[in-house]
N, C-alpha and C positions, 0 to 999 in steps of 0.2 A: 556382763553380757551386753548391756546397752552401749558401753564405751567402745566395744569391738565393732558393733554395728555402725556407730558414727564414724569410726576410723575407716572401715571398709567403704562406706558411702563416700567419704571425702576422698580417699585414695582412688576409688573408681572414677569419680567425677573429675579429679585432677588428671588422671591418666587419659580419660576419654577426651578431655579438653586438649591435652598435649597431642594426642593422636589426630584430633580434628584439625589443629593448627598445622601439624606436619603434612596432613593430606592436602589442606588448602594451599600451603606453600608449594608442595610438590606439583599440584595441578596447575598452579599459576606459572611455575617455571616450565613445566612441560608444554604448556600451551604456547608460550612465547618462543620457546626454543625449538619446538617441533617444526621441522621443515615441511613446506607445502609439497604435496605430491605433484610432480610435473608429468603431464601426459604427452604422449606422442600425438602427432596430428591425426592419425587414424583412430586412436582411443578417444581423443577430444571430439572428433566428428561424431562418433557413436554416442558419446555422452551428450553432446549438443542436440542430437536428434531426439533423444529421450527427454531432454530438457524442454525442447520446443513442442514435443508431442503431448506433454503433460498439460500445458495451457498455452494460449497465444502469447507470444513474446514480441517485443520491439527489437529491431536490429541492434540498438545500442545496449539493451540488456544482455543479449547473446554475446556481443562483442566484449563487454565488460567481464562476463563470465569466462570467456575463452582466455582473455588476458590474465585473469586470476588463476587459471590453470597452467600458467607459465609458457604460453605459446607466443611466438613472434608475430610481427605485423603481417608478413606475407602469408603465414599459415592461417592466421585469423581471417583475413580477407578471403582467402581461398575457401575456407570452410563455410563462411557466410554465403558466398556465391553458390556453393553446392547446396546449402540448405534452402536457398531461394529457388534454385532450379528444381529441387525435389519437393517443393511446396511445403516444406516444414516451416518456413519463415515467409510471412506476407504482411507487409506494413498496413495495407488497407484493411485486411481482415482483422489485424490486431486493433487498429484504431476504432473500427466499428464495434468490436466486442468490448473494448474498454469503455466506450461511450455508453453503450447499451447496459453494461454491467453496473457502472457507477451510478447511472440514473435509476435503474430499476432496483438494485440491491441496496445502495447507500443513500439514494434520494438526493444526489448532488445536482446542482444546477449547471447550466451550460458554461458559465464562466469558470467554475472550478474544474470542470471536465477539460476545457481547453487548456487551462494551466497545467493539468496533469499530463496531457498529451505533449505539450511543449517541453515539459521536463523529460519526457521519454524521447525527445528529439524527433518528433513526427512533423512532417512538412505541413505547411499551411493548407495546400489543396486537400490533403488527406484529412486534416482536421475538419474542413468544411464538409467533406463527404461523411465523416463520422457523426457530425452534428445533425445530418439529415436523418439519422436513425431515430432521433427523438421526435415523437409525435407532439404537435403543439397543444392539442386538447389535453392529452395525458400529462404533459409538462405543467400546464396551468392547474390541473386537478391535483397533481402531486404537491405543488406549491401551496395550494389552499389547504390540503390535508396537513402538511408540515406546520403551517402557521396555526391551524386549529388545534393540533395536538400540543404545541408549545403554549398556546393561549391558556389551555386548561391547567398547565403547570405553573404559570407565572402568578405570583401572589402580590401583585402591585395594585394599590388603590388608585393611584394617579393615572388617568387615561393617557396622558402624554407620555409618561415614562413607560407604561405598558406597551404602547405602540412603538416606542423607540426600541425597547428590548426585542419585540417581535421583528422589527425591521432589521436590526443588527444580526439576529439569529439567522434570518433568511439570507442576508448578505453573506454571512459566514459559510452558508451552505452552497454559495455560488450562484444564486439567482439574481436576475437583473433588477435594478432598483425601480424601474417604471412598473414592472409586473408586481413587485412587492407592494408598492403604493396602491396599485389598482385593487389587489386582494384586500389590503387593509381598509380601503375606503368602501369597497362593496359589501364587506361583512361587518362593518361598524364595530371593530374591536376596541 
């Protein structure tokens, strides 16, 4: 009886392994061979409206999405202009929301937020407008809070190394070096 159980277990395991390999191969093949659905301009416009209504988007994000749906350049630009006219797409609104969200939710500094906006191909005047969304006192308080939280986690005996780690952490979060130095000096870390 024991030998039958072993045999069944081995054969079931081998069979499930073969099935799993077959399913993985089949999935990998179907994903690469599966043709992308191509939308008509009217379908794409409706989908783009839903895409923009879900959250604020940059023009370049929408443009890339439209191209991924198989549309041509004239159709893409026409749809983008219609989205702007219908107020589904607004670069200034996006830039302000992006800056506000990244600062409040993720605790990013101005340098990192500017880089993110540049990656989204937002113009320099709009980046300046977006940076005005961040209150200076709240910005400084957030930096102090971040450094204080990180200070509690660092187990470094050497004061110089601890300050260096805190400085590098705040730089990585996108804060300006002069503000970081000011916080580190005022709180004697």
